[in-house]
C-alpha positions, -999 to +999 in steps of 0.1 A: +469-502-679+454-478-653+479-490-630+505-488-654+496-453-660+499-444-625+537-453-622+543-438-656+527-405-654+543-398-621+578-399-633+570-369-657+541-351-640+562-329-615+589-316-640+569-287-650+551-278-616+588-278-602+589-238-595+559-238-579+566-267-556+603-246-550+583-216-545+563-226-518+584-255-501+622-242-507+649-266-512+659-253-545+694-271-542+680-307-538+648-306-559+666-327-584+660-354-561+621-351-568+631-370-599+659-391-589+644-408-555+613-418-575+637-434-603+660-450-575+631-465-557+614-481-587+648-494-603+660-511-572+627-525-560+619-542-593+642-576-588+623-579-554+590-576-569+597-595-595+607-625-567+574-620-549+554-620-577+568-652-587+566-669-554+529-655-538+514-647-575+511-613-593+476-602-581+486-594-545+518-578-555+500-557-579+476-547-550+503-542-523+520-520-552+488-499-560+480-494-524+518-482-513+516-459-545+482-442-532+497-441-499+529-422-511+506-400-531+488-390-500+520-386-482+533-363-512+501-342-510+506-333-474+543-328-477+555-300-454+590-293-465+612-308-495+631-331-478+595-346-467+583-343-505+613-361-515+610-388-489+574-391-497+587-397-533+608-425-523+576-442-511+558-435-542+585-452-561+583-481-544+551-488-549+555-476-585+583-507-590+558-533-581+535-517-612+560-514-635+572-549-633+541-568-624+518-554-650+543-564-677+543-600-663+509-602-660+505-593-699+525-622-705+503-645-684+469-636-696+479-635-733+493-663-753+524-657-776+501-648-805+485-621-789+512-604-768+523-578-791+488-560-794+488-558-756+521-549-752+519-522-777+487-511-759+510-507-729+534-488-751+507-463-755+499-460-720+542-448-717+538-426-744+508-408-733+522-403-702+553-392-714+532-362-734+506-356-709+526-358-677+544-322-682+512-305-695+487-318-664+515-310-641+517-276-655+479-270-659+479-280-619+505-258-609+495-226-629+455-232-624+451-252-587+477-262-566+508-284-572+492-306-543+466-320-568+494-334-588+493-358-561+460-358-552+448-369-587+464-403-585+435-414-560+405-416-581+423-431-607+443-456-586+409-464-568+396-473-601+425-496-607+426-511-574+387-519-577+391-535-614+423-556-602+402-567-573+372-578-590+385-586-624+419-600-623+414-639-617+449-655-618+450-695-627+446-720-596+479-728-581+484-763-571+484-765-535+515-771-512+520-809-504+515-820-467+547-815-453+563-795-481+584-761-468+569-728-467+582-704-497+608-683-481+615-648-488+653-639-492+648-607-470+686-606-469+690-605-504+663-583-509+680-558-486+714-563-504+701-556-535+685-524-524+713-511-506+736-517-534+715-502-561+709-472-541+746-465-535+754-468-574+724-450-587+729-423-561+763-421-574+752-421-610+725-395-608+746-369-587+779-371-597+792-344-614+761-327-605+756-323-566+797-329-566+829-337-589+830-370-602+862-378-585+856-362-551+852-380-519+814-385-521+814-400-557+845-423-551+827-435-518+794-445-531+812-460-559+834-481-536+806-489-516+785-501-543+815-524-556+815-537-517+778-544-512+777-561-550+801-586-538+785-592-506+749-593-526+764-621-548+777-641-515+743-639-503+725-648-532+744-680-537+737-691-500+699-681-502+673-711-509+655-690-530+676-660-538+657-625-551+684-626-580+687-662-589+721-670-609+701-689-634+689-653-647+729-650-658+739-682-666+707-683-694+721-669-728+687-658-738+681-640-705+714-625-702+716-617-738+682-597-736+692-579-705+725-567-719+709-555-751+679-536-732+705-521-709+722-508-737+691-494-750+685-476-716+719-462-723+710-449-757+676-435-748+691-407-728+699-391-758+665-380-772+646-381-740+674-359-720+691-339-746+669-334-774+644-311-758+676-286-746+689-291-784+654-278-796+653-249-773+687-237-776+695-244-809+666-243-826+650-215-807+616-233-801+595-227-769+590-259-744+558-272-760+572-270-795+602-288-782+582-313-766+562-322-799+599-327-816+603-355-787+567-371-784+570-378-822+586-407-810+561-422-792+536-418-817+558-443-840+570-464-816+535-486-805+525-490-840+561-503-848+556-527-818+523-535-829+533-548-862+564-565-851+547-599-848+546-599-882+583-598-883+595-619-856+564-650-866+586-650-902+622-647-892+626-650-854+629-628-825+666-621-827+668-614-864+640-588-858+659-570-830+688-569-850+669-551-880+651-529-853+686-519-837+706-514-873+682-489-882+685-472-849+721-472-852+719-454-886+693-430-874+713-417-847+747-415-869+722-394-890+716-369-863+748-349-863+746-346-902+716-322-895+725-287-905+730-260-881+707-242-872+680-268-893+643-268-893+623-284-865+609-309-887+645-324-892+651-335-856+615-344-857+617-366-884+644-384-869+627-390-837+596-405-859+622-430-878+640-436-840+608-447-824+599-470-853+632-489-852+632-491-815+596-504-815+611-531-835+638-540-814+624-539-780+590-556-783+604-590-799+628-592-771+609-585-741+579-611-756+607-636-769+625-636-733+594-638-715+580-668-737+613-687-727+603-689-693+574-707-674+552-688-647+573-696-620+600-677-634+581-648-655+579-623-625+619-626-622+630-625-658+608-596-668+620-581-638+656-585-646+651-569-681+631-539-670+660-536-641+688-536-667+670-511-690+668-488-657+705-490-647+713-485-686+692-452-684+711-438-651+744-447-665+734-432-699+731-399-679+761-398-662+781-407-688+766-383-716+763-359-692+800-359-684+805-360-723+782-328-731+796-305-701+834-316-715+825-307-748+810-274-736+839-265-716+860-270-748+838-250-769+836-222-744+872-219-740+875-201-768+841-177-762+841-143-780+828-126-746+843-138-711+818-147-682+795-170-703+781-199-685+797-231-683+770-259-680+743-271-701+713-259-676+730-227-674+733-220-707+696-230-719+686-203-689+709-176-706+693-185-742+660-179-727+667-144-722+688-133-756+690-098-749+714-106-726+737-118-744+754-100-776+746-120-810+781-134-814+781-145-776+744-163-784+755-176-817+786-195-798+768-207-771+742-224-797+767-238-818+784-250-783+750-267-778+749-281-810+781-295-809+776-311-775+741-330-784+759-344-817+785-360-797+760-376-773+742-387-804+776-406-813+778-420-781+743-430-781+751-447-817+777-466-798+754-479-776+732-491-802+766-509-817+768-525-785+734-542-785+741-552-820+772-569-805+754-587-777+726-598-804+749-612-831+776-628-803+758-635-775+720-642-782+712-678-794+701-678-830+666-692-817+650-684-785+640-717-768+600-706-769+582-728-745+548-744-761+516-732-740+503-769-743+531-785-725+522-772-692+555-756-687+532-721-687+514-735-657+515-717-622+540-736-601+535-751-568 
């Protein structure tokens, strides 16, 4: 849990310290890569670490991930300009990918099926706590100390996690390799191809419509390159003896359906995590702390719902439980556009509280269920594929819903009562922070435009929820083929 906290908190801790970092290092035009670079490295490295953990064991991969993450933290603290800091954040993300995927796999290794919901709920609590605590801790360091302490604080936490893992994590003894049997081979060509394909695709999704227009040469070139590299990756993986992303990940209905369903969940999660804070500040007029609270209530109900989900899926099965959870999420997302304008803060907070409970009932049964359908030798790859699809879904959602929001804003601002108003979501948020600059009519028009844009984003998120439901109903098997732990199928492979 300490190891996972490192990866979780570093996804958010930098956000509130950006003004201090930019003031010290410069590079305002590229500071968004402090987040994008980290997310990119975590996402594209997940499949590689999943395969490595299946081949060489979880413990060495986890130890290597912690060491690499701490090394990246030291480099970040010593960064001399923005380009160096971004590069070192990528190093951190490469370590974070090992932490995120391997910890989830170890949880399934160490705990039997009946106990997995409890430990997975605790891991969900780590993410929930990190999402709330990260920006607060980052702001405190930036204001009262120095932004470099944001990265140095990782060292004692990581050292403790490393010591605990080395001393107390005992994997089952693996069967010795028979004399003359071939050594396990690492598919380095496949790993490089997966990394390159993911890098181009996620760069196109993250920067498209932000750093350059969607139909510009950089966007089209990156998307075309990702298609070509994706085709090359398929060819390489088909020929590899031990591919990083084996074909069975997509040939088995259970794994393929869970990958698609959690990819859709990543898509819909963009609405609350990215757009709700802007809605709370720009439409409701809340401060950053109060806006964060509106979002954070979702992280309170999610672990509680996940912890109790086993009482449901033990009776009706993994698939039906997930269908109930996503059906509730669909109705909740459709309710958001019905909120009055401007409304009261408790109204979106209640929506988020209910959404967290619904998604806890959806996600955990699918993760526990799919991990229970494979043995030890395939569990790392399976878990990594699920997390990878969820991360890609979030990147696609950020690009897609960002385009939707800006399109709605452009259409609403075309009829603005005064000329010269800002035309994108970030610029509008900054303008509304200083109401004295705008007339009452202009301020109200901007607030209504943001309200309409976020409403449409939530409708898009409801569409993603409907997509997840369709996958569960028509693609997922009625019963997950769970392996019995007494059968020996769950033992480490040679």
